[in-house]
KOLGU-4560 file (N, C-alpha, C; in nm, 3 decimals, padded with zeros to 5 digits):
<recs>
<n_xx: 08.278 n_yy: 00.631 n_zz: 13.738 ca_xx: 08.194 ca_yy: 00.740 ca_zz: 13.760 c_xx: 08.084 c_yy: 00.753 c_zz: 13.676 mol: A seq: 1 type: MET>
<n_xx: 07.964 n_yy: 00.765 n_zz: 13.763 ca_xx: 07.858 ca_yy: 00.806 ca_zz: 13.693 c_xx: 07.784 c_yy: 00.957 c_zz: 13.706 mol: A seq: 2 type: HIS>
<n_xx: 07.723 n_yy: 01.005 n_zz: 13.621 ca_xx: 07.671 ca_yy: 01.147 ca_zz: 13.621 c_xx: 07.743 c_yy: 01.238 c_zz: 13.534 mol: A seq: 3 type: GLY>
<n_xx: 07.721 n_yy: 01.352 n_zz: 13.565 ca_xx: 07.764 ca_yy: 01.444 ca_zz: 13.490 c_xx: 07.925 c_yy: 01.510 c_zz: 13.578 mol: A seq: 4 type: PRO>
<n_xx: 08.019 n_yy: 01.576 n_zz: 13.482 ca_xx: 08.165 ca_yy: 01.598 ca_zz: 13.550 c_xx: 08.139 c_yy: 01.721 c_zz: 13.608 mol: A seq: 5 type: ARG>
<n_xx: 08.157 n_yy: 01.708 n_zz: 13.739 ca_xx: 08.123 ca_yy: 01.837 ca_zz: 13.835 c_xx: 08.264 c_yy: 01.899 c_zz: 13.874 mol: A seq: 6 type: ARG>
<n_xx: 08.382 n_yy: 01.863 n_zz: 13.856 ca_xx: 08.509 ca_yy: 01.974 ca_zz: 13.869 c_xx: 08.597 c_yy: 01.948 c_zz: 13.748 mol: A seq: 7 type: LEU>
<n_xx: 08.666 n_yy: 02.043 n_zz: 13.702 ca_xx: 08.759 ca_yy: 02.059 ca_zz: 13.599 c_xx: 08.822 c_yy: 02.175 c_zz: 13.641 mol: A seq: 8 type: ARG>
<n_xx: 08.963 n_yy: 02.129 n_zz: 13.629 ca_xx: 09.077 ca_yy: 02.160 ca_zz: 13.673 c_xx: 09.167 c_yy: 02.193 c_zz: 13.510 mol: A seq: 9 type: ILE>
<n_xx: 09.208 n_yy: 02.339 n_zz: 13.504 ca_xx: 09.255 ca_yy: 02.393 ca_zz: 13.354 c_xx: 09.396 c_yy: 02.456 c_zz: 13.429 mol: A seq: 10 type: LEU>
<n_xx: 09.498 n_yy: 02.362 n_zz: 13.398 ca_xx: 09.609 ca_yy: 02.413 ca_zz: 13.410 c_xx: 09.653 c_yy: 02.517 c_zz: 13.278 mol: A seq: 11 type: ASN>
<n_xx: 09.787 n_yy: 02.585 n_zz: 13.324 ca_xx: 09.835 ca_yy: 02.647 ca_zz: 13.238 c_xx: 09.730 c_yy: 02.710 c_zz: 13.150 mol: A seq: 12 type: MET>
<n_xx: 09.679 n_yy: 02.806 n_zz: 13.187 ca_xx: 09.548 ca_yy: 02.884 ca_zz: 13.079 c_xx: 09.504 c_yy: 02.994 c_zz: 13.147 mol: A seq: 13 type: SER>
<n_xx: 09.419 n_yy: 03.095 n_zz: 13.042 ca_xx: 09.425 ca_yy: 03.228 ca_zz: 13.090 c_xx: 09.257 c_yy: 03.218 c_zz: 13.055 mol: A seq: 14 type: ARG>
<n_xx: 09.182 n_yy: 03.271 n_zz: 13.117 ca_xx: 09.047 ca_yy: 03.321 ca_zz: 13.094 c_xx: 09.079 c_yy: 03.427 c_zz: 13.027 mol: A seq: 15 type: VAL>
<n_xx: 08.987 n_yy: 03.436 n_zz: 12.890 ca_xx: 09.001 ca_yy: 03.555 ca_zz: 12.808 c_xx: 08.850 c_yy: 03.604 c_zz: 12.799 mol: A seq: 16 type: GLU>
<n_xx: 08.724 n_yy: 03.575 n_zz: 12.858 ca_xx: 08.616 ca_yy: 03.650 ca_zz: 12.872 c_xx: 08.533 c_yy: 03.564 c_zz: 12.987 mol: A seq: 17 type: ALA>
<n_xx: 08.462 n_yy: 03.622 n_zz: 13.098 ca_xx: 08.363 ca_yy: 03.556 ca_zz: 13.160 c_xx: 08.216 c_yy: 03.672 c_zz: 13.132 mol: A seq: 18 type: ALA>
<n_xx: 08.123 n_yy: 03.567 n_zz: 13.138 ca_xx: 07.978 ca_yy: 03.621 ca_zz: 13.055 c_xx: 07.883 c_yy: 03.557 c_zz: 13.208 mol: A seq: 19 type: ASP>
<n_xx: 07.851 n_yy: 03.663 n_zz: 13.242 ca_xx: 07.699 ca_yy: 03.664 ca_zz: 13.347 c_xx: 07.581 c_yy: 03.590 c_zz: 13.254 mol: A seq: 20 type: ASP>
<n_xx: 07.541 n_yy: 03.431 n_zz: 13.283 ca_xx: 07.435 ca_yy: 03.419 ca_zz: 13.226 c_xx: 07.346 c_yy: 03.356 c_zz: 13.321 mol: A seq: 21 type: LEU>
<n_xx: 07.340 n_yy: 03.450 n_zz: 13.437 ca_xx: 07.216 ca_yy: 03.433 ca_zz: 13.552 c_xx: 07.231 c_yy: 03.337 c_zz: 13.655 mol: A seq: 22 type: GLY>
<n_xx: 07.198 n_yy: 03.232 n_zz: 13.630 ca_xx: 07.266 ca_yy: 03.111 ca_zz: 13.735 c_xx: 07.404 c_yy: 03.047 c_zz: 13.687 mol: A seq: 23 type: ASP>
<n_xx: 07.438 n_yy: 03.073 n_zz: 13.589 ca_xx: 07.548 ca_yy: 02.990 ca_zz: 13.518 c_xx: 07.654 c_yy: 03.112 c_zz: 13.452 mol: A seq: 24 type: HIS>
<n_xx: 07.803 n_yy: 03.048 n_zz: 13.442 ca_xx: 07.875 ca_yy: 03.155 ca_zz: 13.388 c_xx: 07.973 c_yy: 03.133 c_zz: 13.247 mol: A seq: 25 type: VAL>
<n_xx: 07.955 n_yy: 03.185 n_zz: 13.143 ca_xx: 08.002 ca_yy: 03.115 ca_zz: 13.024 c_xx: 08.158 c_yy: 03.184 c_zz: 13.000 mol: A seq: 26 type: GLY>
<n_xx: 08.222 n_yy: 03.107 n_zz: 13.030 ca_xx: 08.385 ca_yy: 03.117 ca_zz: 13.008 c_xx: 08.450 c_yy: 03.078 c_zz: 12.864 mol: A seq: 27 type: LEU>
<n_xx: 08.562 n_yy: 03.181 n_zz: 12.778 ca_xx: 08.621 ca_yy: 03.156 ca_zz: 12.747 c_xx: 08.777 c_yy: 03.157 c_zz: 12.774 mol: A seq: 28 type: THR>
<n_xx: 08.828 n_yy: 03.022 n_zz: 12.760 ca_xx: 08.958 ca_yy: 02.998 ca_zz: 12.826 c_xx: 09.046 c_yy: 02.967 c_zz: 12.690 mol: A seq: 29 type: VAL>
<n_xx: 09.185 n_yy: 03.029 n_zz: 12.712 ca_xx: 09.310 ca_yy: 03.009 ca_zz: 12.640 c_xx: 09.425 c_yy: 02.900 c_zz: 12.694 mol: A seq: 30 type: ARG>
<n_xx: 09.451 n_yy: 02.774 n_zz: 12.664 ca_xx: 09.572 ca_yy: 02.698 ca_zz: 12.696 c_xx: 09.691 c_yy: 02.775 c_zz: 12.624 mol: A seq: 31 type: GLU>
<n_xx: 09.737 n_yy: 02.817 n_zz: 12.730 ca_xx: 09.895 ca_yy: 02.887 ca_zz: 12.722 c_xx: 09.972 c_yy: 02.810 c_zz: 12.634 mol: A seq: 32 type: LEU>
<n_xx: 10.013 n_yy: 02.694 n_zz: 12.631 ca_xx: 10.093 ca_yy: 02.578 ca_zz: 12.569 c_xx: 10.073 c_yy: 02.569 c_zz: 12.402 mol: A seq: 33 type: SER>
<n_xx: 09.923 n_yy: 02.556 n_zz: 12.401 ca_xx: 09.906 ca_yy: 02.521 ca_zz: 12.269 c_xx: 09.815 c_yy: 02.653 c_zz: 12.184 mol: A seq: 34 type: SER>
<n_xx: 09.754 n_yy: 02.734 n_zz: 12.250 ca_xx: 09.701 ca_yy: 02.868 ca_zz: 12.215 c_xx: 09.557 c_yy: 02.799 c_zz: 12.181 mol: A seq: 35 type: GLY>
<n_xx: 09.492 n_yy: 02.692 n_zz: 12.207 ca_xx: 09.358 ca_yy: 02.618 ca_zz: 12.181 c_xx: 09.248 c_yy: 02.705 c_zz: 12.287 mol: A seq: 36 type: THR>
<n_xx: 09.158 n_yy: 02.766 n_zz: 12.240 ca_xx: 09.017 ca_yy: 02.805 ca_zz: 12.290 c_xx: 08.933 c_yy: 02.744 c_zz: 12.327 mol: A seq: 37 type: VAL>
<n_xx: 08.864 n_yy: 02.724 n_zz: 12.465 ca_xx: 08.782 ca_yy: 02.669 ca_zz: 12.484 c_xx: 08.685 c_yy: 02.729 c_zz: 12.553 mol: A seq: 38 type: THR>
<n_xx: 08.522 n_yy: 02.711 n_zz: 12.508 ca_xx: 08.429 ca_yy: 02.804 ca_zz: 12.558 c_xx: 08.353 c_yy: 02.689 c_zz: 12.634 mol: A seq: 39 type: THR>
<n_xx: 08.286 n_yy: 02.719 n_zz: 12.769 ca_xx: 08.215 ca_yy: 02.644 ca_zz: 12.859 c_xx: 08.170 c_yy: 02.685 c_zz: 12.961 mol: A seq: 40 type: LEU>
<n_xx: 08.042 n_yy: 02.600 n_zz: 13.008 ca_xx: 07.970 ca_yy: 02.697 ca_zz: 13.099 c_xx: 07.968 c_yy: 02.619 c_zz: 13.207 mol: A seq: 41 type: THR>
<n_xx: 07.981 n_yy: 02.701 n_zz: 13.363 ca_xx: 07.999 ca_yy: 02.683 ca_zz: 13.478 c_xx: 07.913 c_yy: 02.699 c_zz: 13.570 mol: A seq: 42 type: ALA>
<n_xx: 07.866 n_yy: 02.626 n_zz: 13.679 ca_xx: 07.779 ca_yy: 02.665 ca_zz: 13.789 c_xx: 07.844 c_yy: 02.820 c_zz: 13.889 mol: A seq: 43 type: ALA>
<n_xx: 08.012 n_yy: 02.764 n_zz: 13.878 ca_xx: 08.080 ca_yy: 02.826 ca_zz: 14.002 c_xx: 08.244 c_yy: 02.847 c_zz: 13.936 mol: A seq: 44 type: ALA>
<n_xx: 08.298 n_yy: 02.902 n_zz: 13.963 ca_xx: 08.420 ca_yy: 02.949 ca_zz: 13.902 c_xx: 08.520 c_yy: 02.964 c_zz: 14.021 mol: A seq: 45 type: VAL>
<n_xx: 08.654 n_yy: 02.892 n_zz: 14.037 ca_xx: 08.733 ca_yy: 02.934 ca_zz: 14.133 c_xx: 08.871 c_yy: 02.972 c_zz: 14.030 mol: A seq: 46 type: VAL>
<n_xx: 08.889 n_yy: 03.080 n_zz: 14.054 ca_xx: 08.992 ca_yy: 03.129 ca_zz: 14.016 c_xx: 09.140 c_yy: 03.130 c_zz: 14.103 mol: A seq: 47 type: TYR>
<n_xx: 09.214 n_yy: 03.072 n_zz: 14.086 ca_xx: 09.353 ca_yy: 03.051 ca_zz: 14.128 c_xx: 09.494 c_yy: 03.062 c_zz: 14.044 mol: A seq: 48 type: ALA>
<n_xx: 09.571 n_yy: 03.179 n_zz: 14.081 ca_xx: 09.663 ca_yy: 03.209 ca_zz: 13.999 c_xx: 09.808 c_yy: 03.131 c_zz: 14.037 mol: A seq: 49 type: THR>
<n_xx: 09.828 n_yy: 03.114 n_zz: 14.181 ca_xx: 09.968 ca_yy: 03.005 ca_zz: 14.222 c_xx: 10.006 c_yy: 03.128 c_zz: 14.295 mol: A seq: 50 type: GLY>
<n_xx: 10.137 n_yy: 03.114 n_zz: 14.339 ca_xx: 10.221 ca_yy: 03.145 ca_zz: 14.451 c_xx: 10.256 c_yy: 03.299 c_zz: 14.387 mol: A seq: 51 type: PRO>
<n_xx: 10.294 n_yy: 03.392 n_zz: 14.436 ca_xx: 10.340 ca_yy: 03.492 ca_zz: 14.411 c_xx: 10.503 c_yy: 03.544 c_zz: 14.409 mol: A seq: 52 type: ARG>
<n_xx: 10.563 n_yy: 03.508 n_zz: 14.318 ca_xx: 10.724 ca_yy: 03.558 ca_zz: 14.376 c_xx: 10.761 c_yy: 03.712 c_zz: 14.376 mol: A seq: 53 type: VAL>
<n_xx: 10.821 n_yy: 03.741 n_zz: 14.503 ca_xx: 10.821 ca_yy: 03.880 ca_zz: 14.510 c_xx: 10.979 c_yy: 03.873 c_zz: 14.528 mol: A seq: 54 type: THR>
<n_xx: 11.072 n_yy: 03.787 n_zz: 14.547 ca_xx: 11.211 ca_yy: 03.798 ca_zz: 14.530 c_xx: 11.253 c_yy: 03.665 c_zz: 14.597 mol: A seq: 55 type: GLY>
<n_xx: 11.412 n_yy: 03.697 n_zz: 14.567 ca_xx: 11.518 ca_yy: 03.590 ca_zz: 14.569 c_xx: 11.491 c_yy: 03.591 c_zz: 14.718 mol: A seq: 56 type: SER>
<n_xx: 11.509 n_yy: 03.437 n_zz: 14.796 ca_xx: 11.544 ca_yy: 03.417 ca_zz: 14.917 c_xx: 11.666 c_yy: 03.371 c_zz: 14.992 mol: A seq: 57 type: ARG>
</recs>
């Protein structure tokens, strides 16, 4: 693949901060398994929390 990375999926992570930078978003993300904190800039963010467990079946 050539060119810049266009998609990044972060599993087991939590957004610690999000900042409006005009045409981009600045994110601070903490990896839940290791505690590592990463700062990145994105043109768009899709935030998915996964299925909600509402009780036993």
